[in-house]
N, C-alpha and C positions, 0 to 999 in steps of 0.2 A: 331687245335691242343691244345689239354691245359695240362696243369703240375699242379697238386694240391701237395702243400708241408705243411708241418708243422712246427711249432716253425716261423712264421709270423714274419719279421719284416719292410719289405721295397719291393715294388714294383717296378720293370723294366723291360719297354714293348723295346723287343730288336726284332730285326730278325734274328730268329736260325732256321736253318734246312729248309729253302727256305719259311717259311711262318711266320706269326707277331706270337709272342708267348708272353705269362705272367711270368717271374720268381718271382719265392715268394722265398728270401732267408732267412736263419734263421740269427739270433742272431750270433750264435755261428760259431767256424770255422767249425765245423764237421757237415758237409750236411746229411738231416736227410733223409729217407725212400721217394723215390719222385716215384708216378704216374701218368703213361701218360694215354693220350685215345687217339682215334682215330690219331695214329700213325701206320706205321709198323716197323720203328726201331727205338731203345730206344736211348734215349740222353746221353750224355758224362754227371755220375757221381763224377767223380772224380774230382770234383773240391779243387786246393787248398787254404788256407787262403789267400794268396797274392790274387789271383785270385777271391775271393771271393769280399775283399776288391775293386778291378781293378771294376769290376760288380757293385757295389755300387758305389764308385765315379762317373762315368759316368752315373748315371740312371738317369739325369738331361738333359742331352746333346743328341736329337734324333738320330745326325748322331755317334755319336761316340757310341751309348749304339745298334745300328743298324751292329755299321761295327763290333767291341767286342764281340756281339751274333752272328755273321755270323760266327766268326774263332774260338771259340773255349777260348774266352778269350787270347789267344795269344799276347804278347808285341812286339809292334810296336818297339821300341828302347831302349827293352834291351836285349842281346844275341849278336850272331851275326849278324855285318850289322848296330846295334842299334845307336854306335857312329857314322858311316857315314850319317847316315839318322837326327839323331839331329844338325850334322854338316851343312848340307844341307839345314834345316828350319833354322837356323841362319842369314844362310848366306838367304836366302827368306826373310827375314822379316826385314833384313836391309836394303833388297831390295823394301821394301814395299809403301815408297816414290817416287821412278822413275815411281808408278801406281798412285802419287799421292793419298796414301793412309797414316795416319797417324802414328808415331812408338805408338803412346801410347792406340793403339787396341788393341796390341801385345804383352804387357808385355817382350820388348827385354832385360830389366835387368834381369828380375827374372829369364826369358828364361837361360840368359847366367851363371845366379848363380847354378842353379839345374842341381840335378842329374840325366840325362836319364834313369840310370839303377833302381833307385829307384822307388818307387809306388809313390811318389807323383811326382817323375820329369817325369815318365812317363806320369802319368795322365794331365799336367800343359804344357808337349811336344803336347802330343794328343790333350788336348784343342786347343791350338794355331792354329799346323795346320790345324781342322779343320773351325775354322775360315779364317787362309789364305787362304785354299782349295774354300769356301764359298765364300768368297770377288773376287777375281779373277776370278773366273766362275759367277758370278752373282751380285756382288757390294755388298757394304754392308749395302745399305739401300733398305726397302721394296717399288717399284715405289708407290703403291698405296697410304701409307702411308705420302708421301709429298705432295699431291695434288690430291683432286678427280675429278680432268679431268685426271688425269695418270692411265689409264686401261690395264698399260703394264704387263704380266703376264710374270716372267723370266722364260725361258725354258730353264733347263741346266742338266748335267748329276750330277746323286745321288752322293752327298758328300761323302757316305760310298764306293760307288763303286770306286772314286780317293782315297780315304786313302789304299781301297785294291789294287791298281795300285802300289799307292806308298811303298807301305810296299815290294812289289814282283819287282821294278825296280832294276835290277843291276848299276842305276846312279841316285838316288833321288835328287840329285841337277840338273842335265837336265830335270828333269821329272819336277819340281816345277818350273822351270824357262820357262816353256813349256805351262806354264798355263795363261789365262790369256787371252783375244782377239787375233785372227791372225791376223787382220784387218791390213794392211800397213797404213789405217790412226790412227789409235792406236798406232801406233809407231811414227808417224808426234806430235799427241797429244803429247807423251810423249817428246819428244824431243822440242816442242814447252816450257813447261815444266821446262822442265832440264833446257832450254835459262834461261829460266826466276827467278827460281831460283838461276841462280849463282850472279840476280842482288839483293838477298839478303845479305843486310849485317851480320856478323855473331853476335852474341850477346855479347854486351860489348862493342861495336863499341862505340864513339862518335857519339852523332847525328850532322847530322848539321846545321848550324844554320840558321834560319830563315832570310828573308831579300828578297833584290834583289842584287845580286851581279856579276857584270861586270869588264871588263879590268880596272884596277888602282883602284878599292875599295881595300882600307885597313882595316880591324878588327883582334884583335888579335884570332879572335875564327875561324877565315879563316881555320886557323892550322887544328881543326875539321874537316871541309870539303875534307881538302885532306888527313886526316886518312881515312875516310869513304867513299872514292873514288877507297883507294889506297887497302882497306881492299876488294873489288869485282872485282880487276884485274885493274885500270883502274889510274893507277899511273901517278902525275902532275909532276915526276921530281923532280932533286934536284931545291933548293927554296933559293936564296940569302935572301931572306925573306919571313916567310913563313905565314906571316898574307899581306903578300900583292897578289890582286886580280894578278898572271900573266896572262903570253900567254899559259906558259906551265897547269897552272892551267884550263883554259880556252880550251885546246884541251881536259883536260882530262872530263870538263861535254859537250864538243862535243860531245864527243865518247861514253861517258856512256847515252845520250840523244838518238843518233842514237840506240846502245842497247835496250833503252828502249822504243822505238817507239813514242818519245814523239819530241814536236817540237823542230829542231835541231840546235842553234844558236851560243851556246857558253853561255849564260849567265842563271845563276843560278837565275830562279827566285822560288815563289812561290810552283809552280805544278812543277819543277824539285826537289827542297828540301823536297816537301813533300813527293814524289815518293821513291827518297833519303832513307827516315826514314819510311817510313810505310814497302817498298820491295814489297809485292801481292798486285796489283790492284785490277782492276773491272775485266779487261780480263785475271792475271791471275786463277782468281775464275772462270770463267768463263772455263777457259781450265781444272781446279780441275773438274768439273762440267760435263763437256762434256768425260772424262774417266770416272763416275761413270755409267753415261748416256749409253756408248757404253760398261760397265761391263755389263749392264743391258737386251742388246741383247741378253745375253747368248750363247747357239750354234745354233740363228739361222747362216744358211750359207750364209755371205753376197756376195760369191762367184759367186751366180748363180745367174740369172736372176731377178730380182728385180725393184720393184716401189718404189724410194724412195722424200718421203714427206716431206723436214725437214719446220714447220710451221712458224719459225722467218726467215727463207730467202725467203718465199714468191713461192718457187719451185718446183715444180716438176720433177722429175730425174729417167730413167731407167738407172742402171747396167747391166751389164754382164760379165763373166768374171775379177770382179773386175774393171773394166774400164766401164766411161760415154758414154751412145751408145743414149743419147735424154735429152733432157731439156726443159722444158716450164716454163713461169712464172703461177703464179697462186693468185687465191683469197682464203684467210683462213677465218676462225669467227670471229665475230666480240669479241670487250675484253672483253665483258658482261658475268658475269659465265656462262648464259644459251645458248650463242652461243658459245663459245667457239669451236674450233675445237682437239678435245681430241688425246688422243695418246693410241695406241695399233699397234699392227700386226694382221693380215690377207691371207688368199687368195684372187685376185681374181676372180673369178668364171666367169662373162657374162659382154662383149662389149654389151647395150643396144641400139640396131638403131631405130630412131623415136620414145624417152621414151615420158609416159602419165606422171603429174606430180602430185600425189598425197600431198595438203598441211600436212606437219608434225603435230601430233600432238600439239607440246608446242605453233606454230607457230599461227593456227588454234585458239587454246581456248583464245590466245594473242591478236590475230590481225584481227582474222575474225568471228569469231561467234558473240563478241557484236554488231557487224554492222550488221550483220544479224537477230537478233533479231531485230532491229531500221526496217531492211529493205530487205523481202527477198527476193529483187533483186539486191542486192547489190553481184558484182562479176559474171557478167552475162558471162564472158567469161569461168567461171568453170562451171563444170555440178556437181550434188551434184547424189552420187553412193551409195546405201547398201553396205552390205556386197560380194555381190555377183559377184558388178563389176554393176548393171543394175542401168542406171539411173533414179532417183527419180523427176518426176514432183516435182517444189517447192508449189505450191499453192497447194500440200497434204499433208504438213508439215505445223505442229503447231511449230514453232520455242521457242515460249514463253514456250513450255512444260519442256524443256527441259536444263540441263546444257551443258557447254563443257564438262566435263567429261561424262554424260549420253549420249550425242547425237549419237544415233544409225548408221548418215550417216560419209561419209567423203565429201571432195571436193578434185575434179579433172580435171587436165587442160589435152583435148587430143594432141596429136601431133601436133605441128605446129611450124613453122617457130618462132614464136614469144614466145615458151614454155619456163617455168623459166627453164627448163636444157635442152634448144636448141634441137640439132637433136642428139646426143649419150650422155650420160650419162655410167661409169661401175662401177660395184657393186660387193661387198665383204661383203656379208649378215654379218649384228655384230647388236647386242641389240639396238646400239645407233642412227642406220639409217641415217650412216655419210656413203658418198660416194663423190667420183667425175665426174663429167660433164661440160658437155659445158655451156654458157650462150649465149644470145643474148645481152645483155650489155659489149661490149667491151671496153669501155673509162677506163673502174676503170683498168687495166691491166696496164696503164701507169705511173699511183700512183708507188713512191718508196715503201710506206709501205701499202699492201693491204689486210688488217683486215676487209671486210666488208658482208663478208658472215654471212647465220645464222647457220652454223659449219662445212659444207659440202667443198667441195676444188671446185675450178672452175678452168679451164685452158685454157689459150688461144690458146692453137694447140690444139685442141682433138680429129679431124678428123687423122690428122700425128699419135698423140699418139694411136689410134686403129686400123690403117696400123701396125702398130710395134708390135703392142700385139697379134694383128690376122697371121703374118707374121710366128708362129710358126706352124703354123696347113694348111699354103696355100702357094701357091706358091704365088699368087694374092690375096692380102689381098686389094686394089683396088676394085677389083672387087665385090667379096665378102661384101666391105662394101657397095658398091653403090649400088648392086640390095635388101639390106635392106631396104635404103635408100628410092630406085626407090618404092619398094611396098608400101609407104603410110600408112604400119603399125606398131606399136610396135613389137618388133623381136629383139628376145636374140638370142646372138652369143654366144656360149658355148664357153671358153676360154680351149685350152686341147695344154699343161696343163694350170690345174692353176699359175697363177703368187704371190707372192709372197708381200704382200706391206706393207710397213712400215710408220706409220706415227710416226714423232722423234720429235725434238724438240732440238736441238744445239743452242745453243749462240757461238758458239764457234766449228769451223771443217775446216779441210783445204779440200782446191781444189781440182782439179783435176791437179792441177800442183803439191802441195805439199805445196802452200802458205796456211798459216792460213785466215779466213776469220771472222769477227767477227759481231754479229747481236743485231739486238735490243730488251730487255726481252717483248716482248709484250704481255705479258699473268702475268708476275709475278712468273712465276711460279719457275725460276732459283733460286731466293730467297728462295721459301720453301723447294727447293731441300736442298738449302744450309743451312741450318736451320737445316734437317734430319742429314745432313753429317756431319754437327758443333756436332752435339748432338751422334751423332753414334762414333764419336773419340774419346770421352770421357768415351767410356766405354770400358777397359782397363780388366774387368775379363771374359775373353773369358768360 
């Protein structure tokens, strides 16, 4: 459908009458003659000056343009129910820090002072509402912008659809409070953040004095230590001498250390003083990043059966109905940029028994091809095969004619007990050629940090994992697997149904009992995500 309007001043792209349309708005309030082509029903022509002004004001925001364009430019916050919606939005904004999202993104002060019934107030409220919805349902940072190895595509409901449901909801406050991840682990992360937030002293509280303070120490500055502890709920009690490090102050320090996860000895040393004075620590930052990463999961159903590969944890787990039903140790990619295990979600489609191994292109160019040019018989355990999988005798190949990029063949290892992929692999076809697999090298699973692979994920217990995956389609998965194994041939067992698999990167995450666990930022991705989050937190113009 297209519209042609005279008196052009502004182009707005909106979703109208169920299709994408381009509106050309006149500068004057009076709407000129409109000519429509390719449609059965005529659009509304009697727009008021305020409605036209609203359309112009939201033109730069695709979500708002889509919403207002589809509802005839009706106000969200003016008219009946508008005040309740405005109050619900203000309450939701006040609660954004509970999600680890900074108030600076949502212009709380401007929102509180705006008249939602005015045009300016409508636009301000609508812009902030769209941002709240977008941030809670998919995060405030675009994953791919934070790190080149984060390939996650946020799958979520359209913001315009949520705007429509908010406007129609009989309880807008409940609607907004129901946004965000529903998974219980997200709530555990929120609880952990709230607990740590209570350990941050209010602005203007005197800083604790630097030093090493223990029973019997005396210094006038210890009064500031008492004040700072009391400001976050650790009162040392009445003191005959506020400058004395007495038993009451020692017990207050001990209680704070226990709450902050510090070595608890009642002695206020440099580490305790630093934490008291700075508040947010590495673990708090990890929780904030984990909340954002959880929002990146969008509308993936984490209550359904799925494979969860948390890279910094070096573990592969299977969840079903929100409960962990399987776990195994794993080896992840090395820390070099070209060997890191990437982040993305997909669906596992096949269990491949007796897999052959094709040398990945990057590894071939780096490690194999230079040696083959020097000695055509290098890597004799590997076949050279053409694009149809036929073995090509090496004496028929002039390796000096080619570069690694132009080489028309590939290297393949036949199924065998010492195959690089072991006896089984698990594939979810993707452009990065990442999959899960067995390995004949079992020794590495004993290491605590296991970043040793070329990018794929090696499993310590791959056969048990295969049996679990196959159990949804057969009463005897052991027999199905063993028949394929006994054939000696590469055999693809198609999973029915496919199983979602999520390669994720959480350095802070609750375990199955609800206890927080923290992991080393093995690839340094938290640092880049934190930078992106800090930048987004300084963008108040919704």
